[in-house]
N, C-alpha and C positions, 0 to 999 in steps of 0.2 A: 572535573571529572565527576560523571554522575553517580549516587549511591545503587546501591542494589535495588532498595527500595524505590529509588526513582527511576529506573528502568524499569522492573516489574509494573508498578502501578501505574506508566504511562501505557505498558502494551497490555496486561493483563486484563486490567478493571473494564476496558471497551469490551473486550471477549467474554467477559465474566455478565457483563450489564445485558448483554445481547441476547442471553438466556432469559433474562428475566422480561425482556421486551416481547422476547417470542412467546413467552408466558401470557402476558397481556395480551398480546393479537389473539391468542389462541382464545383466550377468556371472552373476549369480544367478539369473535367470530361465533362461538357458540352460541353466547346471548342473543346476537341477531339471527340467528338461524331459529333459535326458541321464539323470539318475538314475533317473528314474521308470522308465525304460526297461528298467532292471537289476533284479536279485533285492535287495531290501533286507538292508543287513546293519548291524550294532552302529555299525560305523566309519561308513558312510553317514549313518544316521540323526545321529549326535552329530557330524560333521563339517555337516551340513545347519542342525543347529540352532545352531551353532557360527556358521556363517556368516549364518545369519537375525539373530543375537543382534549380530554387527557390524555388519550394515546397518542394523539400530535404532539402535544409536549413531552411525551418519551421518546418518541421518535426524534423531534429537534434535536434535544438534550444528547441524544445516544449519537448522533450524527456529529455532533461538536466533539463528543470525545473520538470518535474515530478520526476526523479532521486532526484533533491534538496529535494522535497517536500517529498519523501517516507525516506529520512534520519531522518526525524522529528525535526530537530534541530533549531525550530527558532531563530534568532538574525540576528546581520549585516550582517554575511557572507552569512546567506541564501536569506537574502533581496538582498543582491547585486549579486549573482547567479541567482536568480528569475528576477530581474530586468533586467539584461543583456541578459536572454532569452526571457524574453517578449520585449525587444527593438529588438532583432534579429527575431523572430514570426511575430513581427509587420512590420517591413521591408519585411520582405520575402513574407508574405502571401498579403501583399498589391501590390507586384512585381509580383507574381503569378498571381493574380487576372487581373492586368493590360496587363498582356502578353494575359492570356486567350480572353480580349476583342481586344487585338491586332489581334489576330490569327484569330477569327471571323470576325474581320473586321465590318463594319455597323449594319452588323445585329445582333451583341452583344446589340445593345440598343433597338432591340424588346422585347416587356414584355414575348413573348411564349418561348426566348431561355432561362430566368430566370440569363441572366449575368448582365442583367442593376441592377436587385436589389442585386446581389451579391456585383458588382462592389460599390454600394452604402451602403453597410453593411458594407464591409471591412473598408472602412475610419473608422469607430467609434474605430478601434483598436489604434488609435493614440492618441485618448483623456483620456486614463487612468492614474494613477499617475505609475510611477514616468513620466514625460517628458524628453526628452532628454537631455537638460542641466543639470538638476536636476538628472538626473542618471548618467550622466555623472562625475558630481561633486561627488558625491558618491561612484561611482567605485574608482574614483581616491584618494580621500581621506584617503579609505580604503586600498590601492596599496601604498599609501605613508606613513601609520601607523598615520592619522590624525584621530580624532574622528568625527564621522559623525552625530552626535544626532542633530547640526543645520542645517544640510542640508535638513532633511523630516521630 
């Protein structure tokens, strides 16, 4: 039987990280709208491409979290899959938003762009369980066939 944490992690984390994905998507869209109003330059194009690539990674990781939740089999393996996805979504959404700010430049800190708030809000993705060291230990223990009950 699955523990309460296994059930919560499997179901709740894909929903929670959907918010961060939406924040990154909104940051991307705002940055692109602003950048399109300026003359295109090589750096601008590269930044936009890197930003969209990071967002692609975030979306792919989030889809894997949703797929795992849809399997509806909470347990050690589902927690591992969800937490690996959570970590990837975290890193990719933060990177997307950083690149959105870089694409826009100093104007990104003006409140009317909405980017400064999204940049601030996306930072919270770092602070949900499992923190990186714990997540890596959990994934490693499962990979090596070791018990994970002591990890989290």
